[in-house]
Each structure stands twice: as structure tokens, then as C-alpha cells.
N, C-alpha and C positions, 0 to 999 in steps of 0.2 A: 544392645540387642543385636543378635546375629541370626541370619537365615541362609541356608545353602540351597542351591538348585538341586533338583533330583539327580542330575548327572554329575554333581560335584564340580562343575566347571565355573560356577559363579557364586559369589558371596555378597550378601547385602548386610550392611551394618547401619544402625541408628546410634546417634551420639548425643552427648550433653551439649554439644555446640549447635544443636537444632538443625542438623543436616542428616541426610541419608546418603550413603555412598555405596556404589556397586563396584565389585572387583572381578576382573577376569583372572582366575587363578592360574591360567597358563601363561598369559602375556604380561600380567601385572597391571594392565590398563584399568583405570577407574573413572567413574563419572560421579558428580556430586549434584544432589537435589537439595536446594535450600529454601528458606522462606517460612519456616515454622516459627510460631510464637512461643512454643514450649519445648521442653526436652523430648526427644523422640523416645518413646517407651515401648513401641512394638513395631516390628517390620516383618513382612511376609511376602515371599514370592508366590504369585498366584498360579493357576493351573497351566498357563502357557510358559511358565518358568522364566518369564521376562518382565511381566507387569508386576509392579510393587505396590503393596498396600502398607501405609505407615500411619501410626497413631501417636499423638503427642500427649504430654502431661496435662495440657489444658483442654483436651478433648477433640483436637483437630483430627479429622480422618481424611487422608489424601491418597489419591491414586496416581501413580506415575506409569505412563505407558512407554514402551521402548520406541526408539526412533525408527521411523519407517521410510522406505525409499519412495513410496508413492507409485501409483500405476501410470505407465506411459499411455497417453491417449493418442498422440501422434508424434512422429519424429521427422522433422524437416531435413535433418542431416545437413543443415546450413545455419548460419547465424540468424536468430529470430529476435525481433525487438518489439512486436506489436501483439497485444492480446485484448480481446473484447469478449464479454460473456453475456448471453441472452437470458431473458427471464424464464425460458423454458428448457434450460439445460444444454445449450449449445455454445461452442466456442469458436471464435475466429482468431486465427494466428497467421502472421505474415513474416516471410523471411527476406533476406536481402538479395535473393535470386529472382524476386518478382513473383512469388507464389503465395496466394492467399488461400488458406484452407479453412473449410467449415467442417467441424467435427462435433459429434455428440460426446457426452462424457463417459459413455460406455466404450469408446474407442472406434466408432464407425466413422469413416471419412464420408461426408455427405456431399461435398463439392470441393473443387479446386479451381480458382480463377487466376488468370494472369493479371498482374498489376505492374505499374512502372517500377523498374528496379531502382532502388535508392537505399542508402544506409539510414539507420535510425527511424524507420517507419514506425509511427505511433498510431494506435487505434483507441477510440473512445466510444463507449456504449451510449446510445441515446437514453434519455430519462425513462422511456417506457420499456426499455430492455428488448426491443424488437428490431433495432437497426443499429448501425454504427457509422462513424466517420473516421477517416484516417489521412495522415499526411506525414511526409518526412520532415523532421525538425532540424533546422540548420544551426546546430550548436557545435562549437569547438571547445574541447576541454583542455585547459592548460593548468599551470601550477597554482594559480590563484582562483581557480574555478572555471565555469564555462562562460563563453562569450558568443555573441551572434556571429555566424559565418557569413559575412557580406559578399563573399565570392561564390556562394552556393547558387545553383541555377534555380529558376522559378519553380515553385512547388506545384504538384498536382493533388487536389483535394478529392478524396474518395467518399462516396456515400454507398453503403452496402447493407444487405440484409443477411440473415443467418440461414440462407437456403441456396438453391441452385441458380438464382438470378445473379448475373454478373453486376459488379459495382458500376455505378455511374461516375464519370470523372469531370472535374471542373478545373480548368487550367487557371492558375493564379498569376498575378503580374510580378510577383517577387518570391523569394524564398520565405518559408514560414518558420515561426518559432514556437507558438503555442496554439492550442485548440480547446474550445469549450462549447458545450451544447447550451442553448437556451432552455429554460425550464419546461416550456411546452413542447420541446422537441421539433419545432418547426424549422430551425436553422442552427448553424454553428457560428461562433465568433472565432476569427483567426487573426493572430498578430503576425505581421510581416516585417522583414528586416528593413524595409524602406520607411518604417515609422508609422504606417497606417494599420488600423485595425478594422477588418471588414466583417460584416454579417452576411452569410452566404446560405442560401437554401438549396435543396436538392435539384432545383431547376437551373441553378447557376446564377440566379439573380443576386447581385452584389449591392450592399449598402455600406457606405463608409461610416463607421461609428466614432472614430477618433483619429487624430494625427499628431504624432510627436516628432520633434527634430531627431531624436534618437529612437531606436526600436523599442517597442513595448515588449519587455522581457518576462512579464507575468500578467495573468488575467484570471478573474473569477467572476462567476455569475451568482447573484444573491439567490437563496432558496425560494424567496417569494417572487422572483422574476423581475423585481423593480430595478435593481442597480447592476451595472457592469463595472467592476473595478479593474483598473489598469495601472501597472507600474512600469517605468521605463528604465533603460540602461543608464540614464543620467540621474535617476533617483526620483523623477516626477511621479506623483500619485494622483489619479483622477477617478471620479465617480461619474458614470454616464447614466442618465435616466433613460431606460430602454423604451419607454412609452413616448417621451417627448423629444429625446435627443439632447436635452440640456445637460450640462455637466458642472461638477464642483471639483475644484482642485484643492487637495489637501497639502499640508506642509511637506515638502519633499524630503526624502532621505538623502544622505550624503553621498551614497554610492548606488550601484545597480540594485533595483528591486528584484529579488529572487523568488519570492513566494507571496501569495495572497490567499486569504480564506475568510469566508463569512461564517458567523455563528448561525445555528439552525433557525433562530427567530429573526435573523437579518438585522439585529440591532447593533452588532459589533462587526468590525473588520480587523483582521490581523494582517500585518505586513512584515516581511522579512527582508533583510538587506545583506549584501555581500560583505559588509563590514562587521558581521556577526552581531548585529543588533536586530531587535524586533520591536514592533509597536502594537499596542492594543488601542483601537479607535472606537469612540462612541459616535455612531453615525448621526445621532440626533443633533449634536452640536459641533461635531468635528474635532473634539478634544481627544488627546491621546496620552498614553504613558509609554515611555521607552525603556528597554531592557537590553543589557549586554548579556547575550546568552552563550558566549564562547564559541569554540570550534573555529572552522575556517569559512564562516558565512552560513546563513540559514539556507537550507536547500528545500525544505518542505515544512508546512505547518497545517494544523487542523484543530478545530474546536471539538471537545467531547460532545456527546449527544445532548447533554443537559446544559451545555454552555459554560460549565463551571471551570473547566480546565482548557489550557492551550497546550497542544502536543507539538514539539518541534524536533526537526532533524537538522543538526549542524554538520557541515562537511568534515570528513575525516574521523567522525566519532563512531563508537560501537554501541551507543545507547541513545534512547530518545529522552529529551528533556521535557519537563512538564512545569507549567506555571499556573498558579491559582489566578483566575481572571479577575476576581474582585480585589485581592490584596497584592498581586504580583509576586507572591512568595514562590520560590522554587520548591517543587514537590519531589518525592523520590523518583529517580529516573527509571525508565523501563529498559531492561537489558535485552539486547538483540543477540544474534549469533556471534561467534568469536571474531569474525572479520569485520571490515568497515561496512557500515550500513549504507545502502543506496536509496532506500525509500520505505514507505509503509502504506498500508491500505486498511481503512476502518471498515468494519462490518456495518451493514445497514442498521442493525439493532443498537449499535454504539457500544456494545459490551466487550468486543474483542477487536484486536487488530493483528495484522500480519506485518512483520518486518522482514526485509530481504536484503541480502548482502552480497559483497563482491566475492565471497567464498562459496557461493552457490547454495547457501543454507537459508531456510525460511523458519521464522519462529512465530508461533501462534501465542498471543499474550492475552490473558484475561485482565481487563482494565480495573476490575474491582479489587484484585489482590496482587496484581503484577506478576502472577505466576504464568508459566508457559511451557511449551514443549517445542523441540527443534525438529524440523522436517528436513531430511537430507536425501540426496539422490542426484541432484543436478551437479554437473562437473564444471560449469562456468557461471559467471554472475547472473543473477536473476533479473529479468527484464520486464516481468509482469506478474502480478498476483491478484487474486480476487476470491470472493465467496459466491457459490452457486447453490442451486437447489434449496432456496430459502435460507441460506446461510449454513447449511449442514455439510457442504462439500467445499474443500479448499482446492483452488486451481492455481498452478504456477507455470511460468514459462521461463526457460533458461536460454541463455545466449547460444548454447551448444545446439539448440534446435528441438529439445523435447518439451512437450506439454504434458504435465503430470497432474493427477488428482489424488487427494486424500480425503477420506471421510472424517469430518469433525464430530466424532461419535463419543467424546468423553461425557459421562453423566454430569448433568447440571444441577440436580437437586438431590437431597438425601434419599427420598424414595427411589429415584432412578439409580442412585449409587448402590442402595441395598439390593435392588433387583439385579443389577449388573453383577454384584458380588455373589449372589446366589447361583447365577449361571456360571460365572468364571471359577468359583471356588466353593462348590457345594459341601466339601468336606469341613468347612469352617463351622457349620452348624452342629457337626458331630463332636466338636471339641468341648 
């Protein structure tokens, strides 16, 4: 099947290999869209001469939109590494020149606050979406992954809101590595390079939650607020009861713990290690199953919303791995952009995720079928991504300093798809 654009500059073809390909007839460049279960029997360019409608022999109807560069909300014109999104459509972004900006997603700058100048400033939104915390994370990246920078100066913890009120500052006794909010939003937990993990509230009150001989390199708070999980540089794993302060030590990993995540029902814990292994723990009895997941060490992991799958990012890879939680079987991977992946962000509804890479591209993936679209426009690696406006807007931050937004406006149901088609291509009804 073939279709030409009205200006005869583009050709779309559907094939028996279950793919759709677009061709630029001047440059010869092409793009491929895959994932069909049947042979492609019909392709059509819609009214914008860029969106593609394709139909397969088994009745699949799929819409492919062109890549879009996204609208720039703000441009720091300096390296930016921290992003936080509010519940009411505001964004906080921070650069290494010590400027914290509060913007709305329509592009209005609402406030700019000075903050301590530091590389690798990280922001984390509070559970209620109305405030955020931030600090510089003292990591050094080398050939075998990242390591704590013990020579880094003591960190400054920020507590801020998405308005004109300046952030409050809490001076910490050592450099910091990781940050997480308690479920009730009353305080944050911070892992320091001196081996201590502190609970800190906006008044500056400090409570020591744990102490290791080696720094805690990963932490996670259970969704029910009961447990704090900690993993250390030397492989130790510990669960701290946040109500009583008592702790349970789990069987340690052989090397640095690089990632931790709880399932939504807080019955399981996943841990990742620098030796490219991962474990799935049952918290009821402390038992686990271990897996070698390849790559150069686990960098990030998360459970799917239903707890049935574990999603993992291993260093140096261009895709996300998936494990069946019950059986441990490896599932079909999720493809990211062409370059090395740096991280991923799950939507609150658990149906989609964003992957971001070193090449400046972001890919939105539907977890039900693994399909996605690529969002390009950033010129340097992505340092933050998120969903806003109830999940209908995608927000991305690039190291080059631009904060961009995309509407996530693809139709999700067949009635919505038909309505979209009637608007985009009313001439179809006349055929």
C-alpha cells in the first residue's frame, strides 16, 4: 500500500513485514513504525500531510503522529539539572548558576529565586504536589558507574513552594547522595556520604534514621509509609520501621546497591546492584529471588501499577528490561530513543512511561502494547521528565537549559479515535 502527500514530497508505504515506512522523496530519509500483528493493508496521510493512519489485516487501526519539538516554557541558557512539577500546572527548574525558576506551563515566569550554586542540583516534588525539596547530589561518574564523591562539600537542603516565596535552607553536616519524601509530606529522608541517613523537616529538625559504615547509595519509602528501605555502597540492605525506628537487615548484595523500589501494595521490594543483578523480595518473610539482568549495573527500577511486572534500566542500554514478578521470566523489552537511556518516569495511572536519553530525545511508551512516539527538540541529555495536568501534558528538561511541554493528546479509545479522524480527515467519509 502506498500514499503520497499532497505536495508530493513524502511517501508512506505499508508492507507484508507488518511495518509502515515514511520516505522523504527529496532527501531519501525514512522512518519505520513497527508493532503490527497483521500485514499492513491500508495507509493514509491525514489532513496535516504528516499524521499517518494505518490498518492491518487483523483489524488493527493505528495512528502515528509526527515528531514534535515541544513548546519552550523557559530557557535558563545554562546547564539545568532539577525539575519539579506541581499539582496545579507549575514547574520549578534550577540551573548550575544558582537560579531557581517557577513557571507555569503556558510559559509565564512567576518567580526567580537565588539558591546556592552547585552542580547536579536535584528537585523532588512533595506527595501533595504543592511543594518541593532539593539538594546537590554528590556523585562522580566513572567507567564502572557512579560513586559517592567523599570530597564534595556539605550540602544545603532546600524546601520550596511553587510561588514567589523564597525557599528555606537547611545546612547539612555532609555531602548528600539521595533524597525522598515521607508519604505524608511532613519531612524528607536524605542519605549522606558519611554513612548517616537523616529525616529532616522544613523547620530544620533532624532525626537520624540509620547509620552505615559505607554511604547509603539508594533509598525508597514504602507507599503505605511503614518502611524506609536503604542500600549501601558495600551492599548492605536495611528496612527501617518509620514509626518505631526498629530495623531489619536483609541478605546483602555483593556490590553497591544502586536502586530500590516498593510495589504499590508494599508487599514486595526490588533491589538493583552494580554487578548487574536484581532481587525481588517478599517483605513478609524476607525471602528473595535473584536475577542477572545484564548491562553495566542496574540504574533504576520500578514496579508496574498492578505489581505484575518489574521494569529495569541497566547501564549502557537503549531499552528497558521487564520481568514477570511471579515467574521471573523476562518479558519483551521496551525500546527507548536511539541513544543510551538515562532514566524513565512512570505516569501516575501506570499506563505510560517516559524514557529519556543521552541524545536529548524522550519517548512516550504505552505499557499495554509497548508502542510509543519520540519527542525531539532538546540538544543535550535530558535531566528531568514528568507528567502534568492530570497526565495529559508531558514536561521535559534538557541539560542545555530549556524546559519544554508537549500535549499528550493521542486518542485513547476507539470512539475518541473516530472523533479525531472525523476532524482530521473529514474527506474519509466521502470515499
